[in-house]
Backbone and ligand atoms as CSV (ligand in chain L), in Angstrom:
chain,resi,resn,atom,element,x,y,z
A,1,MET,N,N,2.363,-3.024,-12.893
A,1,MET,CA,C,2.145,-4.163,-11.995
A,1,MET,C,C,1.914,-3.657,-10.568
A,2,ILE,N,N,0.865,-4.149,-9.949
A,2,ILE,CA,C,0.530,-3.757,-8.585
A,2,ILE,C,C,0.571,-5.011,-7.713
A,3,ALA,N,N,1.341,-4.970,-6.632
A,3,ALA,CA,C,1.338,-6.072,-5.667
A,3,ALA,C,C,0.309,-5.765,-4.583
A,4,ILE,N,N,-0.426,-6.777,-4.185
A,4,ILE,CA,C,-1.480,-6.563,-3.185
A,4,ILE,C,C,-1.452,-7.702,-2.175
A,5,GLY,N,N,-1.699,-7.349,-0.923
A,5,GLY,CA,C,-1.748,-8.379,0.110
A,5,GLY,C,C,-2.577,-7.909,1.287
A,6,SER,N,N,-3.125,-8.856,2.003
A,6,SER,CA,C,-3.925,-8.531,3.194
A,6,SER,C,C,-3.800,-9.638,4.228
A,7,ASP,N,N,-4.140,-9.303,5.461
A,7,ASP,CA,C,-4.392,-10.368,6.441
A,7,ASP,C,C,-5.874,-10.730,6.351
A,8,HIS,N,N,-6.328,-11.538,7.311
A,8,HIS,CA,C,-7.732,-11.968,7.289
A,8,HIS,C,C,-8.689,-10.776,7.433
A,9,GLY,N,N,-8.262,-9.729,8.193
A,9,GLY,CA,C,-9.114,-8.558,8.397
A,9,GLY,C,C,-9.309,-7.735,7.136
A,10,GLY,N,N,-8.429,-7.934,6.167
A,10,GLY,CA,C,-8.539,-7.188,4.916
A,10,GLY,C,C,-8.848,-8.074,3.726
A,11,TYR,N,N,-9.087,-9.353,4.003
A,11,TYR,CA,C,-9.214,-10.323,2.892
A,11,TYR,C,C,-10.354,-9.966,1.924
A,12,GLU,N,N,-11.517,-9.649,2.465
A,12,GLU,CA,C,-12.658,-9.372,1.565
A,12,GLU,C,C,-12.391,-8.139,0.716
A,13,LEU,N,N,-11.850,-7.099,1.328
A,13,LEU,CA,C,-11.558,-5.884,0.547
A,13,LEU,C,C,-10.469,-6.169,-0.487
A,14,LYS,N,N,-9.486,-6.978,-0.117
A,14,LYS,CA,C,-8.441,-7.325,-1.102
A,14,LYS,C,C,-9.074,-7.981,-2.334
A,15,GLU,N,N,-9.971,-8.926,-2.108
A,15,GLU,CA,C,-10.592,-9.609,-3.246
A,15,GLU,C,C,-11.359,-8.621,-4.117
A,16,GLN,N,N,-12.029,-7.667,-3.482
A,16,GLN,CA,C,-12.805,-6.686,-4.252
A,16,GLN,C,C,-11.887,-5.738,-5.021
A,17,LEU,N,N,-10.791,-5.337,-4.394
A,17,LEU,CA,C,-9.860,-4.439,-5.095
A,17,LEU,C,C,-9.131,-5.169,-6.221
A,18,LEU,N,N,-8.830,-6.429,-6.002
A,18,LEU,CA,C,-8.207,-7.235,-7.069
A,18,LEU,C,C,-9.111,-7.282,-8.288
A,19,GLN,N,N,-10.394,-7.525,-8.042
A,19,GLN,CA,C,-11.363,-7.583,-9.150
A,19,GLN,C,C,-11.410,-6.239,-9.874
A,20,PHE,N,N,-11.454,-5.150,-9.098
A,20,PHE,CA,C,-11.482,-3.819,-9.702
A,20,PHE,C,C,-10.235,-3.587,-10.558
A,21,LEU,N,N,-9.074,-3.925,-10.013
A,21,LEU,CA,C,-7.814,-3.683,-10.729
A,21,LEU,C,C,-7.769,-4.487,-12.020
A,22,GLU,N,N,-8.153,-5.751,-11.926
A,22,GLU,CA,C,-8.085,-6.608,-13.111
A,22,GLU,C,C,-9.077,-6.141,-14.176
A,23,GLU,N,N,-10.262,-5.722,-13.740
A,23,GLU,CA,C,-11.263,-5.213,-14.695
A,23,GLU,C,C,-10.812,-3.912,-15.353
A,24,ASN,N,N,-9.879,-3.220,-14.699
A,24,ASN,CA,C,-9.413,-1.936,-15.232
A,24,ASN,C,C,-8.021,-2.018,-15.838
A,25,GLY,N,N,-7.613,-3.219,-16.165
A,25,GLY,CA,C,-6.414,-3.386,-16.987
A,25,GLY,C,C,-5.094,-3.421,-16.249
A,26,TYR,N,N,-5.129,-3.421,-14.925
A,26,TYR,CA,C,-3.870,-3.506,-14.174
A,26,TYR,C,C,-3.430,-4.962,-14.081
A,27,GLU,N,N,-2.117,-5.163,-14.172
A,27,GLU,CA,C,-1.568,-6.471,-13.825
A,27,GLU,C,C,-1.391,-6.494,-12.318
A,28,THR,N,N,-1.674,-7.639,-11.706
A,28,THR,CA,C,-1.590,-7.720,-10.251
A,28,THR,C,C,-0.798,-8.944,-9.820
A,29,GLU,N,N,-0.133,-8.797,-8.674
A,29,GLU,CA,C,0.467,-9.960,-8.016
A,29,GLU,C,C,-0.171,-10.074,-6.640
A,30,ASP,N,N,-0.886,-11.160,-6.432
A,30,ASP,CA,C,-1.601,-11.391,-5.180
A,30,ASP,C,C,-0.675,-12.106,-4.202
A,31,CYS,N,N,-0.278,-11.409,-3.146
A,31,CYS,CA,C,0.651,-11.969,-2.153
A,31,CYS,C,C,-0.090,-12.607,-0.980
A,32,GLY,N,N,-1.390,-12.869,-1.138
A,32,GLY,CA,C,-2.165,-13.496,-0.078
A,32,GLY,C,C,-2.713,-12.450,0.893
A,33,THR,N,N,-3.385,-12.888,1.868
A,33,THR,CA,C,-3.773,-14.211,2.237
A,33,THR,C,C,-4.878,-14.687,1.291
A,34,PHE,N,N,-5.125,-15.975,1.326
A,34,PHE,CA,C,-6.036,-16.530,0.317
A,34,PHE,C,C,-7.331,-17.074,0.913
A,35,SER,N,N,-7.596,-16.743,2.179
A,35,SER,CA,C,-8.862,-17.113,2.803
A,35,SER,C,C,-9.063,-16.206,4.011
A,36,GLY,N,N,-10.175,-16.378,4.694
A,36,GLY,CA,C,-10.464,-15.576,5.876
A,36,GLY,C,C,-9.834,-16.121,7.148
A,37,GLU,N,N,-9.005,-17.148,7.027
A,37,GLU,CA,C,-8.348,-17.710,8.224
A,37,GLU,C,C,-7.289,-16.758,8.761
A,38,SER,N,N,-7.140,-16.768,10.065
A,38,SER,CA,C,-6.254,-15.812,10.723
A,38,SER,C,C,-4.786,-15.995,10.318
A,39,VAL,N,N,-4.174,-14.886,9.945
A,39,VAL,CA,C,-2.733,-14.858,9.646
A,39,VAL,C,C,-2.148,-13.612,10.307
A,40,ASP,N,N,-0.822,-13.490,10.292
A,40,ASP,CA,C,-0.155,-12.355,10.940
A,40,ASP,C,C,0.211,-11.299,9.897
A,41,TYR,N,N,-0.305,-10.087,10.094
A,41,TYR,CA,C,-0.115,-9.043,9.068
A,41,TYR,C,C,1.342,-8.683,8.765
A,42,PRO,N,N,2.301,-8.797,9.730
A,42,PRO,CA,C,3.686,-8.482,9.329
A,42,PRO,C,C,4.216,-9.397,8.216
A,43,ASP,N,N,3.757,-10.640,8.202
A,43,ASP,CA,C,4.215,-11.569,7.154
A,43,ASP,C,C,3.751,-11.112,5.773
A,44,ILE,N,N,2.546,-10.589,5.708
A,44,ILE,CA,C,2.003,-10.115,4.424
A,44,ILE,C,C,2.678,-8.798,4.023
A,45,ALA,N,N,2.904,-7.943,5.019
A,45,ALA,CA,C,3.606,-6.679,4.727
A,45,ALA,C,C,4.973,-6.980,4.121
A,46,GLU,N,N,5.669,-7.948,4.675
A,46,GLU,CA,C,7.005,-8.298,4.172
A,46,GLU,C,C,6.927,-8.825,2.733
A,47,LYS,N,N,5.938,-9.650,2.449
A,47,LYS,CA,C,5.825,-10.218,1.086
A,47,LYS,C,C,5.605,-9.118,0.049
A,48,VAL,N,N,4.660,-8.236,0.307
A,48,VAL,CA,C,4.372,-7.167,-0.661
A,48,VAL,C,C,5.567,-6.224,-0.772
A,49,ALA,N,N,6.171,-5.899,0.356
A,49,ALA,CA,C,7.334,-4.994,0.340
A,49,ALA,C,C,8.455,-5.573,-0.507
A,50,LYS,N,N,8.695,-6.852,-0.386
A,50,LYS,CA,C,9.789,-7.458,-1.152
A,50,LYS,C,C,9.516,-7.410,-2.656
A,51,VAL,N,N,8.287,-7.598,-3.053
A,51,VAL,CA,C,7.941,-7.519,-4.481
A,51,VAL,C,C,8.170,-6.098,-4.989
A,52,VAL,N,N,7.765,-5.102,-4.199
A,52,VAL,CA,C,7.948,-3.701,-4.599
A,52,VAL,C,C,9.433,-3.353,-4.638
A,53,LEU,N,N,10.177,-3.728,-3.606
A,53,LEU,CA,C,11.604,-3.371,-3.544
A,53,LEU,C,C,12.412,-4.066,-4.641
A,54,ALA,N,N,11.967,-5.242,-5.046
A,54,ALA,CA,C,12.652,-5.961,-6.126
A,54,ALA,C,C,12.363,-5.334,-7.487
A,55,GLY,N,N,11.410,-4.419,-7.535
A,55,GLY,CA,C,11.052,-3.787,-8.801
A,55,GLY,C,C,10.078,-4.610,-9.621
A,56,ASP,N,N,9.541,-5.671,-9.028
A,56,ASP,CA,C,8.585,-6.506,-9.750
A,56,ASP,C,C,7.186,-5.901,-9.763
A,57,ALA,N,N,6.950,-4.939,-8.898
A,57,ALA,CA,C,5.697,-4.166,-8.924
A,57,ALA,C,C,6.059,-2.712,-8.700
A,58,GLU,N,N,5.337,-1.828,-9.393
A,58,GLU,CA,C,5.615,-0.392,-9.229
A,58,GLU,C,C,5.095,0.119,-7.897
A,59,ARG,N,N,3.979,-0.450,-7.464
A,59,ARG,CA,C,3.382,-0.007,-6.202
A,59,ARG,C,C,2.728,-1.196,-5.516
A,60,GLY,N,N,2.483,-1.009,-4.213
A,60,GLY,CA,C,1.859,-2.071,-3.439
A,60,GLY,C,C,0.620,-1.582,-2.704
A,61,ILE,N,N,-0.248,-2.525,-2.423
A,61,ILE,CA,C,-1.442,-2.258,-1.613
A,61,ILE,C,C,-1.432,-3.246,-0.460
A,62,LEU,N,N,-1.586,-2.739,0.763
A,62,LEU,CA,C,-1.651,-3.600,1.942
A,62,LEU,C,C,-2.947,-3.315,2.689
A,63,ILE,N,N,-3.601,-4.365,3.139
A,63,ILE,CA,C,-4.874,-4.201,3.847
A,63,ILE,C,C,-4.879,-5.112,5.077
A,64,CYS,N,N,-5.162,-4.510,6.228
A,64,CYS,CA,C,-5.491,-5.319,7.408
A,64,CYS,C,C,-6.810,-4.780,7.947
A,65,GLY,N,N,-7.160,-5.105,9.169
A,65,GLY,CA,C,-8.454,-4.654,9.687
A,65,GLY,C,C,-8.565,-3.144,9.691
A,66,THR,N,N,-7.549,-2.491,10.236
A,66,THR,CA,C,-7.551,-1.024,10.318
A,66,THR,C,C,-6.635,-0.359,9.303
A,67,GLY,N,N,-5.685,-1.093,8.773
A,67,GLY,CA,C,-4.624,-0.513,7.938
A,67,GLY,C,C,-3.434,-0.057,8.764
A,68,ILE,N,N,-3.580,-0.096,10.081
A,68,ILE,CA,C,-2.523,0.447,10.948
A,68,ILE,C,C,-1.373,-0.544,11.116
A,69,GLY,N,N,-1.690,-1.738,11.591
A,69,GLY,CA,C,-0.613,-2.690,11.877
A,69,GLY,C,C,0.217,-3.008,10.651
A,70,ILE,N,N,-0.456,-3.203,9.537
A,70,ILE,CA,C,0.254,-3.630,8.324
A,70,ILE,C,C,1.105,-2.486,7.761
A,71,SER,N,N,0.689,-1.229,7.975
A,71,SER,CA,C,1.516,-0.103,7.532
A,71,SER,C,C,2.697,0.098,8.470
A,72,ILE,N,N,2.491,-0.083,9.756
A,72,ILE,CA,C,3.615,0.022,10.709
A,72,ILE,C,C,4.669,-1.026,10.347
A,73,ALA,N,N,4.222,-2.244,10.092
A,73,ALA,CA,C,5.163,-3.329,9.754
A,73,ALA,C,C,5.923,-3.000,8.469
A,74,ALA,N,N,5.208,-2.569,7.452
A,74,ALA,CA,C,5.851,-2.289,6.160
A,74,ALA,C,C,6.878,-1.169,6.292
A,75,ASN,N,N,6.569,-0.174,7.118
A,75,ASN,CA,C,7.472,0.974,7.255
A,75,ASN,C,C,8.742,0.649,8.035
A,76,LYS,N,N,8.822,-0.545,8.606
A,76,LYS,CA,C,10.076,-0.986,9.250
A,76,LYS,C,C,11.095,-1.463,8.219
A,77,ILE,N,N,10.649,-1.651,6.993
A,77,ILE,CA,C,11.527,-2.205,5.949
A,77,ILE,C,C,12.148,-1.053,5.166
A,78,ASN,N,N,13.474,-1.024,5.125
A,78,ASN,CA,C,14.178,0.060,4.419
A,78,ASN,C,C,13.703,0.180,2.975
A,79,GLY,N,N,13.406,1.404,2.572
A,79,GLY,CA,C,12.981,1.640,1.191
A,79,GLY,C,C,11.475,1.688,1.030
A,80,ILE,N,N,10.755,1.253,2.057
A,80,ILE,CA,C,9.296,1.286,1.970
A,80,ILE,C,C,8.755,2.561,2.604
A,81,ARG,N,N,7.870,3.210,1.874
A,81,ARG,CA,C,7.103,4.331,2.393
A,81,ARG,C,C,5.633,3.965,2.214
A,82,ALA,N,N,5.062,3.424,3.295
A,82,ALA,CA,C,3.678,2.955,3.242
A,82,ALA,C,C,2.779,4.010,3.872
A,83,ALA,N,N,1.768,4.440,3.140
A,83,ALA,CA,C,0.856,5.481,3.607
A,83,ALA,C,C,-0.494,4.859,3.944
A,84,HIS,N,N,-0.881,4.984,5.185
A,84,HIS,CA,C,-2.204,4.507,5.622
A,84,HIS,C,C,-3.213,5.608,5.316
A,85,CYS,N,N,-4.142,5.338,4.427
A,85,CYS,CA,C,-5.059,6.381,3.957
A,85,CYS,C,C,-6.513,5.985,4.176
A,86,THR,N,N,-7.301,6.987,4.586
A,86,THR,CA,C,-8.740,6.783,4.727
A,86,THR,C,C,-9.534,7.774,3.875
A,87,ASP,N,N,-8.836,8.558,3.054
A,87,ASP,CA,C,-9.527,9.509,2.172
A,87,ASP,C,C,-8.717,9.722,0.896
A,88,PRO,N,N,-9.378,10.107,-0.186
A,88,PRO,CA,C,-8.679,10.252,-1.477
A,88,PRO,C,C,-7.643,11.366,-1.497
A,89,TYR,N,N,-7.884,12.475,-0.793
A,89,TYR,CA,C,-6.903,13.572,-0.810
A,89,TYR,C,C,-5.575,13.116,-0.222
A,90,SER,N,N,-5.643,12.442,0.919
A,90,SER,CA,C,-4.401,11.945,1.526
A,90,SER,C,C,-3.703,10.961,0.603
A,91,ALA,N,N,-4.491,10.146,-0.084
A,91,ALA,CA,C,-3.902,9.153,-0.988
A,91,ALA,C,C,-3.150,9.828,-2.125
A,92,ARG,N,N,-3.730,10.909,-2.657
A,92,ARG,CA,C,-3.052,11.640,-3.739
A,92,ARG,C,C,-1.780,12.300,-3.216
A,93,MET,N,N,-1.891,12.913,-2.060
A,93,MET,CA,C,-0.708,13.565,-1.473
A,93,MET,C,C,0.378,12.547,-1.109
A,94,ALA,N,N,-0.036,11.380,-0.705
A,94,ALA,CA,C,0.942,10.344,-0.330
A,94,ALA,C,C,1.862,10.031,-1.499
A,95,ARG,N,N,1.318,10.146,-2.695
A,95,ARG,CA,C,2.127,9.915,-3.881
A,95,ARG,C,C,2.841,11.201,-4.319
A,96,GLU,N,N,2.097,12.298,-4.414
A,96,GLU,CA,C,2.669,13.537,-4.961
A,96,GLU,C,C,3.773,14.096,-4.066
A,97,HIS,N,N,3.596,14.049,-2.761
A,97,HIS,CA,C,4.564,14.655,-1.845
A,97,HIS,C,C,5.499,13.637,-1.194
A,98,ASN,N,N,4.968,12.474,-0.850
A,98,ASN,CA,C,5.752,11.510,-0.049
A,98,ASN,C,C,6.313,10.367,-0.880
A,99,ASN,N,N,5.942,10.300,-2.131
A,99,ASN,CA,C,6.369,9.210,-3.016
A,99,ASN,C,C,6.149,7.854,-2.357
A,100,ALA,N,N,4.986,7.702,-1.740
A,100,ALA,CA,C,4.662,6.433,-1.072
A,100,ALA,C,C,4.639,5.310,-2.096
A,101,ASN,N,N,5.356,4.247,-1.789
A,101,ASN,CA,C,5.348,3.117,-2.728
A,101,ASN,C,C,4.354,2.029,-2.329
A,102,ILE,N,N,3.721,2.233,-1.182
A,102,ILE,CA,C,2.642,1.327,-0.761
A,102,ILE,C,C,1.525,2.159,-0.160
A,103,ILE,N,N,0.295,1.790,-0.464
A,103,ILE,CA,C,-0.863,2.379,0.219
A,103,ILE,C,C,-1.460,1.312,1.126
A,104,ALA,N,N,-1.831,1.717,2.328
A,104,ALA,CA,C,-2.429,0.779,3.285
A,104,ALA,C,C,-3.864,1.204,3.574
A,105,LEU,N,N,-4.744,0.214,3.596
A,105,LEU,CA,C,-6.166,0.460,3.803
A,105,LEU,C,C,-6.695,-0.435,4.921
A,106,GLY,N,N,-7.801,-0.007,5.523
A,106,GLY,CA,C,-8.426,-0.794,6.585
A,106,GLY,C,C,-9.693,-1.466,6.092
A,107,GLY,N,N,-9.651,-2.775,6.020
A,107,GLY,CA,C,-10.798,-3.527,5.511
A,107,GLY,C,C,-12.015,-3.464,6.415
A,108,ARG,N,N,-11.789,-3.164,7.707
A,108,ARG,CA,C,-12.917,-3.059,8.639
A,108,ARG,C,C,-13.318,-1.605,8.860
A,109,ILE,N,N,-12.652,-0.693,8.141
A,109,ILE,CA,C,-12.875,0.741,8.339
A,109,ILE,C,C,-13.487,1.365,7.091
A,110,THR,N,N,-12.944,1.009,5.943
A,110,THR,CA,C,-13.265,1.701,4.693
A,110,THR,C,C,-14.068,0.777,3.786
A,111,GLY,N,N,-15.237,1.230,3.378
A,111,GLY,CA,C,-16.080,0.443,2.474
A,111,GLY,C,C,-15.468,0.352,1.075
A,112,THR,N,N,-15.981,-0.594,0.314
A,112,THR,CA,C,-15.377,-0.890,-0.984
A,112,THR,C,C,-15.382,0.315,-1.914
A,113,GLU,N,N,-16.491,1.028,-2.018
A,113,GLU,CA,C,-16.568,2.144,-2.982
A,113,GLU,C,C,-15.582,3.241,-2.618
A,114,LEU,N,N,-15.490,3.557,-1.331
A,114,LEU,CA,C,-14.532,4.584,-0.904
A,114,LEU,C,C,-13.108,4.075,-1.086
A,115,ALA,N,N,-12.890,2.808,-0.795
A,115,ALA,CA,C,-11.543,2.241,-0.966
A,115,ALA,C,C,-11.103,2.349,-2.423
A,116,ILE,N,N,-12.031,2.128,-3.348
A,116,ILE,CA,C,-11.697,2.243,-4.778
A,116,ILE,C,C,-11.353,3.699,-5.121
A,117,GLU,N,N,-12.112,4.639,-4.566
A,117,GLU,CA,C,-11.798,6.066,-4.810
A,117,GLU,C,C,-10.427,6.419,-4.264
A,118,ILE,N,N,-10.121,5.926,-3.081
A,118,ILE,CA,C,-8.813,6.177,-2.459
A,118,ILE,C,C,-7.713,5.572,-3.319
A,119,LEU,N,N,-7.947,4.344,-3.740
A,119,LEU,CA,C,-6.936,3.648,-4.545
A,119,LEU,C,C,-6.694,4.363,-5.876
A,120,CYS,N,N,-7.771,4.793,-6.524
A,120,CYS,CA,C,-7.607,5.494,-7.812
A,120,CYS,C,C,-6.861,6.810,-7.623
A,121,ALA,N,N,-7.152,7.530,-6.544
A,121,ALA,CA,C,-6.443,8.793,-6.282
A,121,ALA,C,C,-4.952,8.523,-6.145
A,122,TYR,N,N,-4.630,7.436,-5.486
A,122,TYR,CA,C,-3.216,7.069,-5.290
A,122,TYR,C,C,-2.569,6.639,-6.603
A,123,LEU,N,N,-3.246,5.769,-7.338
A,123,LEU,CA,C,-2.644,5.222,-8.563
A,123,LEU,C,C,-2.531,6.270,-9.666
A,124,ASP,N,N,-3.452,7.222,-9.695
A,124,ASP,CA,C,-3.443,8.231,-10.760
A,124,ASP,C,C,-2.441,9.356,-10.484
A,125,ALA,N,N,-1.953,9.448,-9.271
A,125,ALA,CA,C,-1.041,10.543,-8.906
A,125,ALA,C,C,0.400,10.178,-9.229
A,126,GLU,N,N,1.199,11.229,-9.452
A,126,GLU,CA,C,2.634,11.042,-9.700
A,126,GLU,C,C,3.427,11.876,-8.715
A,127,PHE,N,N,4.575,11.385,-8.334
A,127,PHE,CA,C,5.466,12.103,-7.426
A,127,PHE,C,C,5.895,13.417,-8.082
A,128,GLN,N,N,5.858,14.501,-7.300
A,128,GLN,CA,C,6.157,15.824,-7.864
A,128,GLN,C,C,7.626,16.197,-7.810
A,129,GLY,N,N,8.433,15.462,-7.057
A,129,GLY,CA,C,9.873,15.745,-7.007
A,129,GLY,C,C,10.153,17.107,-6.401
A,130,GLY,N,N,11.235,17.759,-6.860
A,130,GLY,CA,C,11.590,19.083,-6.358
A,130,GLY,C,C,11.845,19.055,-4.860
A,131,ARG,N,N,11.228,19.997,-4.144
A,131,ARG,CA,C,11.451,20.080,-2.688
A,131,ARG,C,C,11.009,18.802,-1.980
A,132,HIS,N,N,10.055,18.104,-2.602
A,132,HIS,CA,C,9.584,16.856,-1.983
A,132,HIS,C,C,10.643,15.766,-2.067
A,133,GLN,N,N,11.448,15.812,-3.119
A,133,GLN,CA,C,12.536,14.832,-3.234
A,133,GLN,C,C,13.529,15.019,-2.081
A,134,ARG,N,N,13.839,16.278,-1.772
A,134,ARG,CA,C,14.774,16.537,-0.666
A,134,ARG,C,C,14.234,15.946,0.633
A,135,ARG,N,N,12.945,16.075,0.854
A,135,ARG,CA,C,12.343,15.580,2.100
A,135,ARG,C,C,12.293,14.053,2.112
A,136,VAL,N,N,11.983,13.474,0.959
A,136,VAL,CA,C,11.979,12.006,0.883
A,136,VAL,C,C,13.398,11.472,1.097
A,137,ASP,N,N,14.394,12.196,0.557
A,137,ASP,CA,C,15.787,11.781,0.777
A,137,ASP,C,C,16.121,11.804,2.266
A,138,LYS,N,N,15.565,12.772,2.983
A,138,LYS,CA,C,15.808,12.833,4.436
A,138,LYS,C,C,15.138,11.671,5.159
A,139,ILE,N,N,13.991,11.246,4.671
A,139,ILE,CA,C,13.357,10.037,5.240
A,139,ILE,C,C,14.280,8.844,5.028
A,140,THR,N,N,14.805,8.729,3.809
A,140,THR,CA,C,15.700,7.602,3.504
A,140,THR,C,C,16.933,7.637,4.411
A,141,ALA,N,N,17.453,8.845,4.659
A,141,ALA,CA,C,18.633,8.970,5.514
A,141,ALA,C,C,18.334,8.487,6.932
A,142,LEU,N,N,17.115,8.661,7.381
A,142,LEU,CA,C,16.755,8.202,8.732
A,142,LEU,C,C,16.885,6.683,8.873
A,143,GLU,N,N,16.791,5.986,7.743
A,143,GLU,CA,C,16.857,4.520,7.800
A,143,GLU,C,C,18.225,4.041,8.296
A,144,THR,N,N,19.260,4.839,8.030
A,144,THR,CA,C,20.598,4.414,8.444
A,144,THR,C,C,21.101,5.160,9.669
A,145,GLN,N,N,20.431,6.230,10.050
A,145,GLN,CA,C,20.908,7.055,11.177
A,145,GLN,C,C,20.419,6.543,12.518
A,146,ASN,N,N,19.389,5.683,12.524
A,146,ASN,CA,C,18.778,5.289,13.795
A,146,ASN,C,C,18.828,3.782,14.038
L,1,RB5,C1,C,-6.405,-8.623,13.171
L,1,RB5,O1,O,-7.437,-8.993,14.021
L,1,RB5,C2,C,-6.156,-7.133,13.270
L,1,RB5,O2,O,-5.458,-6.864,14.446
L,1,RB5,C3,C,-5.388,-6.645,12.073
L,1,RB5,O3,O,-6.108,-6.929,10.921
L,1,RB5,C4,C,-5.098,-5.163,12.009
L,1,RB5,O4,O,-6.249,-4.415,12.173
L,1,RB5,C5,C,-3.988,-4.689,12.827
L,1,RB5,O5,O,-3.599,-3.505,12.817
């Protein structure tokens, strides 16, 4: 199960990625927005984050105009590791090394075909654990130390 959400700046890309995911056998939970009308990206980041943290989705996708605001918002929520990616290599590493549970994309930055490549790199990758687990644990510790 993949949770997906966008603000108005990411709405068109969200619809295209939803279609891709559904055509490729993924179950999806669409957390909105549901039109091109202006909404606030922190609200969408919170919705997708809550679905992921509840265990109702294994991973999340967040899209705003740049991918920046919505990833900053998501990363304020304990337990979320949202990776803003503009290339497939970073997307794979975000999973293999950082165990990112959300990928963030920019609907006004990244075209649909590249976004699909980035998304597939992220979804096909698995966390490698080992030394990376120690580092991810240190990220988690920062949530309570500051
Ligand atoms: C909305 O206009 C825009 O600010 C938002 O989509 C995003 O790019 C913020 O980081």
